VEXDREN-2710 file (C-alpha; in Angstrom, 1 decimal):
% VEXDREN-2710
k/r/px/py/pz
1/MET/12.9/26.4/23.7
2/ARG/10.7/23.3/23.9
3/LYS/7.6/25.5/22.0
4/ILE/9.8/25.7/19.0
5/ILE/11.3/22.6/19.0
6/THR/7.1/21.5/18.7
7/ILE/6.2/23.2/16.5
8/LEU/9.5/23.0/14.4
9/LEU/8.2/18.7/14.6
10/PHE/4.8/19.3/14.0
11/VAL/5.4/21.3/10.6
12/ALA/8.2/18.2/9.5
13/PHE/5.4/15.6/10.1
14/PHE/3.1/17.4/7.8
15/ILE/5.9/18.2/5.5
16/LEU/6.8/14.4/5.2
17/TYR/2.9/12.8/5.4
18/PRO/2.3/12.6/1.8
19/PHE/5.6/11.3/1.5
20/LEU/5.2/8.0/3.7
21/ASP/4.0/4.8/1.3
22/ASN/2.0/3.0/4.4
23/ALA/-1.3/3.8/5.6
24/PHE/-2.1/2.7/9.1
25/ALA/-5.9/2.5/8.9
26/PHE/-8.3/3.2/5.9
27/ARG/-12.4/3.1/6.0
28/CYS/-14.6/0.8/3.5
29/LYS/-18.0/0.0/2.9
30/GLY/-18.9/4.3/2.3
31/GLY/-16.6/5.5/4.7
32/THR/-18.2/4.0/7.7
33/LYS/-16.4/0.7/9.0
34/LEU/-12.5/1.7/9.9
35/ILE/-9.6/-1.5/9.5
36/GLU/-6.8/-0.8/11.7
37/ILE/-3.3/-2.6/11.8
38/GLY/-4.0/-5.4/14.9
39/ASP/-7.7/-6.3/13.0
40/ILE/-8.1/-9.5/12.8
41/LYS/-9.2/-11.4/9.3
42/PHE/-12.8/-12.1/10.2
43/SER/-13.7/-8.6/11.3
44/VAL/-11.9/-7.3/8.4
45/LEU/-14.0/-9.8/5.6
46/ARG/-16.9/-8.7/7.5
47/LYS/-16.8/-5.1/7.6
48/CYS/-15.5/-4.8/4.0
49/GLY/-16.6/-7.7/2.2
50/LYS/-15.2/-9.8/-0.6
51/PRO/-12.0/-8.4/-1.4
52/LYS/-11.3/-7.8/-5.5
53/HIS/-7.8/-10.1/-4.9
54/ARG/-6.3/-12.8/-2.5
55/GLU/-3.7/-14.4/-2.5
56/VAL/-1.6/-16.4/-0.4
57/ILE/2.1/-14.8/-0.8
58/GLY/4.2/-16.9/1.5
59/TYR/5.0/-18.8/4.9
60/THR/6.6/-17.4/8.3
61/LEU/8.0/-19.4/10.7
62/ALA/7.0/-17.6/14.4
63/TYR/9.0/-18.3/17.5
64/PRO/8.7/-19.2/20.2
65/ARG/6.3/-21.8/19.4
66/LYS/7.9/-22.6/16.1
67/ARG/4.4/-22.8/14.1
68/GLU/4.2/-22.1/10.6
69/TYR/1.7/-19.3/9.7
70/LYS/0.6/-18.0/6.3
71/ILE/1.4/-14.8/4.6
72/GLU/-2.1/-13.3/2.8
73/GLU/-2.9/-10.7/0.8
74/LEU/-5.8/-9.2/0.3
75/VAL/-6.5/-6.3/-2.1
76/TYR/-10.1/-4.0/-2.0
77/GLY/-10.2/-0.7/-4.0
78/PRO/-10.1/0.8/-6.6
79/LYS/-11.3/3.7/-3.4
80/ASN/-10.9/7.9/-4.0
81/GLY/-7.9/6.5/-7.0
82/TYR/-6.4/4.0/-4.4
83/PHE/-6.1/0.3/-4.4
84/TYR/-5.5/-1.4/-0.7
85/HIS/-2.6/-4.0/0.1
86/LEU/-3.8/-5.3/3.5
87/ILE/-1.3/-7.9/4.4
88/PHE/-2.0/-11.0/7.1
89/ILE/0.5/-13.1/8.8
90/GLY/-2.0/-15.8/10.2
91/ASN/-5.2/-14.5/11.2
92/SER/-3.6/-10.9/12.9
93/LEU/-3.7/-7.5/9.9
94/VAL/0.0/-6.4/10.3
95/LYS/0.1/-3.8/6.8
96/ILE/-1.8/-1.5/4.9
97/GLN/-0.2/-0.3/1.9
98/ALA/-1.9/2.3/-0.5
99/GLU/-1.3/2.0/-4.1
100/ARG/-2.6/4.4/-6.6
101/GLU/-4.2/3.1/-9.2
END
């Protein structure tokens, strides 16, 4: 029974995978440098170079320290028909969105 459930979950994942709109990692600079959620902005800029577009999209208040952090978006691409939007809160990468050209 456990084997059947595992197989069904495995199949369901691969059926639903193309419909996920957010990526968890992507490769830049010819596919050799991997960028993942949690990376700091300095390492992303070092690995990927200058973004195609850069914009401050807002600010957030973080508790318990009660500090205001900048929310910034860096856009890379097009790569294989996709633009990659990297969202940083403060200095940490929190979201990667892939958008078809």
